[in-house]
C-alpha positions, 0 to 999 in steps of 0.5 A: 259190797264193802267188807269193812264196817259202814261209816256213819254220816254223823261220824265226824272222822268217818270212822267205822261204826261198831256193831252196837252203833249199827243197832242204834242206827237201825233202832232209829230207823225202825222208830221212824217207820213205826211212828210214820205208819202209826200217824198215817194209820190214825189219820186214815182211821178218822177218814172212815167214810172216804176209806171205806168208799174206796174199799167197798167200791168193787161191791157196787154196780156203779164201780168204774170197771163195771161201767166201762164193761157195760155190765148189768147192775147187780146187788151185793149184800154185805153183813156183819156177824160179830159185835166187835167185828166192824170196829176191828175191821176199821182198825185193820183197814186203817192200819193197812192204808197207813202202811200203803200211804207211807210205803215210799218213806219206809223204803227210803228209810230202809235204803238209807240204812243200807246204802252206806255199805254199798259202792256207788255202782251198787247204790245206783243199781239198788235204786233201780231195783227198789224203784222198779220193784215198788212200781211193779208192786203198786201196778199189781195192786192196781190191777187187782183192785180195778180188774181181778177183784171186781170181776171175782166179786161180781161173779162169785157174789151173784152166782146162784145155784137156785133162785131160792138161795140168797147170797149174804157175804160177811164183810170180814170175808170180803175184806180178807179176800181183797187183802189177800188177793191184793198182796198176792198180786203185788208179789206176783207182779215182781216176776219181771223184776226178779227175771231182770236181776237174774238175767243181769247176773247171768243166771237166766237166759231167754232161751231157757224161758222159751224152751220151758214155756209149757212147763211155766204155764203149768206152774202158773196154773198151780200158783194161781190155784194156790193163791185163788181164794175159791175153787172156781175155774173163772177166778183161776183163769182171771188170776192165771192170765195176768201171771202168764202175761207177766211171764211173756213180758219177763222174756222180753226183759231178759232178751233186752238185758242180754242184748245190753250185756253184749 
């Protein structure tokens, strides 16, 4: 990274920016991000039916995952227990949808702020890392939405210790669990990208990952237990298996990175 101050494109002479000028540029970037997120969130707020059709789809037996698996129909009843709860949930979900929709623009603005301080080769590497990281985060969100969360909802939402006990889930519990699991899976799916970066820097070797595979499996189970919203074994395994698959994928990526460096 360049040791001197970052030059601004708008600076005619290419002179270095002062600290306060950097803060002005950062402020402009933050204003753009906040404005775009707010506009997207407001737009999502007015598409309530379409938005919650997507959010509540895994709670219905007609969801695509259940149909592809040939699962038996089930009924999941969501209830509201607070006077303002549904409105606040609507606001929260709309703003989160707004962040997701404008996330490419957010990354573009932030990278545009940082990139002038990078050399050309660093900028190219940065684009690769940011693109791969964003793609894996989206894949993690999709895997959770299409597979992990629906199976978790179906298993826990229909589980009964007695036919005399009916399950009534609060909508806040449903939304909070979905958000938490989606965020966690997005972060967990960054594992191959992190391993790729470490291998490129020479800080990680394939031999180390294969040698300590058993230790990694134990660590994966601990991480899965930490991010699992419930204490049942089914959900634990549903969370742990994709992480283990990511670990094995990371071994292959590290090996290819080592071969490329030779």
